[in-house]
FIDO-189053 format. One record per residue: x, y, z of N, C-alpha, C in turn. Coordinates in steps of 0.02 Angstrom, whole numbers, plus 50000, padded with zeros to 5 digits. Each point is the difference from the previous one (the first is absolute). Example, Ala and Ser with C-alpha at 12.3 -4.5 7.8 and 13.67 -1.06 7.14 Angstrom:
2
506604971650390499555005950000500455006050000499825005349964500425005950003499615005550037
//
This chain:
204
585874192758364499385001150039499575005349968500325005449984499645005549967499734997849933500384995749966499804997549934499374995750006499984995950053499424995750010499385004150018500115005250041499445004350019499735003649938500465002449960499795003549939499634995349953500274993849995499684995149956499304998350025499954999350067499354998550030499515005749990500285006050007499585006149991499745000349929500444998749953499805000249930499474994749984500104994050031499524994649989499315001950027500025002850062499355002250030499685005449958500415004649975499755005549959499684997449936500384995349969499754997249937499354996150011499994996250055499394996150014499415004750015500155005350038499485004950017499745003649937500495001749957499835003549939499584995549955500204993649998499634995149959499294999250026499964999750066499344999350031499565006049986500325006050005499635006249986499765000049927500444997949955499824999749930499434995049987500044994450033499484995049993499325002650026500055003350058499395002950028499725005549955500465003949973499795005449954499664997049938500314994749973499714996749942499324997050016499934997250061499374997050020499465005450007500215005750028499535005650009499775002549931500495000849955499845002449933499534995249964500164993550008499584994849968499295000250028499965000550067499345000250032499615006049977500365005749995499675006149977499754999249928500424996949959499804998849931499404995349996500044994650040499434995250000499365003350023500095004150054499415003550026499735004949949500455003649968499805004849948499654996549943500284994249981499694996249946499314997650019499934997950064499354997850025499505005750001500235005950022499565005850002499785001949929500494999749954499845001649930499494995149972500094993650015499534994949976499305001050030500015001550066499355001350034499665006149969500415005149986499735006149971499704998649931500364995949961499754998349933499354996150005499984995250046499394996050009499425004450022500135004650046499485004550023499755004549943500495002449961499825004249943499574996149950500204993849987499614995749954499304998850027499954998950066499344998950031499565006249993500295005850014499635006349995499765001249928500454998749952499835001049929499444995249979500064993750022499494995049983499335001950030500025002350062499385002150034499705006149966500435004749980499765006049966499694998249933500334995349964499724997849935499334996750009499944995950053499374996550013499455005050016500165004950042499515005150017499815004149939500505001649958499875003949940499534996149953500114993449995499574995849959499285000050027499944999350067499345000050031499645006649989500385005550008499715006749991499785000949928500414997649953499835000649929499364996149985499954993950027499404996049990499385003650028500095002950061499455003550032499795006149960500515003949977499865006049961499664998149934500254994749967499704997849937499264998050011499894996350055499324997750016499545006050013500245004750042499605005850017499885004449938500515000649958499945004049940499494996949952500044993349994499524996549957499295000950026499924999450067499345000850030499755007149989500455005050009499805007049991499795001349928500384997249953499835000949929499324996849985499904993950025499364996549989499425003950030500115002750060499475004050032499865006449961500545003149975499925006249961499634998649936500174994549966499664998149938499274998450013499884996250055499314998250018499595006350015500315004650038499655006350018499855004049937500495000249954499915003749938499434996949958499994993349997499474996649963499315001650030499974999850067499375001450034499785007249987500495004650001499845007049988499745001149929500354996949952499785000649930499314996949991499914994050029499354996649995499455004350031500155002950058499515004250035499825006149958500505003349971499885005949960499564998449939500174994549967499634998149940499294997950019499954996250056499344997850023499565006150016500305004950034499625006150017499805003849937500445000149950499845003349936499414996749966499974993350008499454996349969499355000950040500054999750067499405000050042499705006850014500445004950012499745006550024499505003349953500155000549935499535003749957499294997250000499914993349988499304997650000499675000350068500374998650054499705000250067499825007350017500455004649986499865007150013499395002349960499964997649939499445001949957499344997450029500004993850024499404997050030499785004050061500505001850043499835003450062499865007449990500165002549941499815007049986499295000449972499714994249983499324999649975499525000050060499755005950017499585000750060499364995949995499724999449940499404996049991500134992750017500574997449978500174993150015500094999050075500355004750033500124999550072499345000350038499565004449979499345000650033499604993549993500034997149941499654993649988500304994550042500664999950005500354994950040499825000750074500005006350025499815001250070499294997650013499555001749955499304998150008499924992450003500364996549956499964992749999500264997050064500585002550023500314997450061499575001450061499755006250006499595001950058499364995950004499654999549944499374996250000500114992650015500524997249970500154993050013500204998850072500385004850028500234999450069499415000350048499575005049991499455001050047499474994549995499984996549943499544994449994500234994050041500674999350008500274994150034500215001450072500135006350017500235001750067499485004450035499964999350066499495003850036500305005550044500635001849987500305005450040500095006249958500085005750034500085006449965500645000049960500005004049946500554999949952500275007149989500665000449997500335006449984500304999749930499915005449963500335000649935500425006450003500654999249987500465005850002500195001949929499905006449984500095002449931500505005749998500285001449941500475005749993499655006650016500315004150038499715006450018499895004449938500434999049949499955004049939499344998749963499704994150012499374998249966499385001050044500085003650054499475000550050499325002049969499995005549962499375002749975499654995049953500374997149953499714995349952499764993750035500404997450046499834993750033499415000850048499975005650034499435001250045499365000149959500025003349944499415000449956499824993149974500504996149981499884993349972499684995550054500275000250060499734995750054499275001950016499865006450002499315002250016499514998049945500255000149938499564998449944499934992549987500514996250019500014992949981500024995150059500225002250058500074995550056499665002850063499455003449990499665003250057499744994750049499734994649974499734994750043500564997050042500574999249969500574997250037500265004950052499995006549983500215005150049499554999950061499374998449990499524999750055500014993250036500414995449974500024993350029500684998350031500385005150018500634998750034500625001549959499915002649939500585001849959500235007150019500665000650011500285006550018500575001649951500015006049973500545001949954500455005250034500654999149989500505004650027500465002249943500335005650010500475002549949500685001250033500524998149963500685000450029500495002949949500465004150026500535002749957500514994549982500054994950044500484994649988499784995449942499364999749988499744995849945500005004349937500424998149952500085004049939499574997549943499834993650001499594997249945499604994150027499504997949960499614994250021499625001150064499994994850043499655000550064500244994550047499825000750064500134995050050499354998450035499934993750020499364997950029500134995350058499585000350052500084995650057499455001250051499984995750052499495000850052500085006750036499465002550029500015006450035500454999950061500144994050027500434999750060500745000349982500165000749935500695000649976500424993950017499684994250007500384993950016500454998049941499795001849940500434998949941499755004549944500435000949951499835004249941500244996449937499584999849950500204997349935500095006049953500585000249968500175005849960499944998549925499665004449964499924999449927500285006349968500675000950002500315005849969500424997749941500215004949959500414998149942500654996750022500305002550055500624997050025499904992850022499434998750032499844993150022499964995349940499655002249948499934995749941500674999149964500395005349997500664999549967500444995050038500025000750066500404995450041499754992849994499344999349998499714993349993500194996949932499935003849947500154997549934500754999049989500415004050033500734999249993500224993150021499684997450052500184993450025499914994549948499525001149954499884995149947500425001549938500105006449986500335001949938500764999950005500275001550060500735000650007500384993649981499794994050025500384993949982500014998849924499435001049967499974999049928500425005249964499985006250023500415005349970500744998450006500204997750060500704998350012500214994349954499564995149991500154994249957500095002349928499565004549977500045002449931500605004549989500155004250049500555004849993500694996750003500084995150046500664997250011500044992649983499484997549966499984993049977500144995250057499705001550059500094995850058499524994149996500244994250025499584994150000499505000550057499434996749992499505000050053500254996250060
//
């Protein structure tokens, strides 16, 4: 009897132990499978992140290259314009300054403009002159344009006007400026494109 109980006990023990071992093996296997799955997921996620980072890096590189190219082109263009402007001014300034320093020429020009204006227009006229030339110009107007002074011509002197003269209706509705700067700016518009073409061999 005791032998059968012992045998039964051993059988139950062995079966229980086997079951425990099987469950242990299943748990270990599940853990390994799960770990393997986590590792695979981690690798896939890492690959995705790397691919995304590479894509962004490529986009950023393209953007930087484009912006750098644009900046270089703008800098070169600005430099060309600056060089062209400097050379144009070197060409224009001396002769224009020389013309406007010729007081006889300016007086003759004023006289022509004033007389032509008053012949065609019936409103009073203002002429604005450099304050530095006040004495000479007042004398010139009295000696040469006295009739016009008595017919609605008014002369003014300004510290802001450094050369040439400005002319317009007495109501100040508009003013036409004949200064060295005005002529230089006017001529620059014609000379600059040709200068740029000659300097940098640019096509029309």
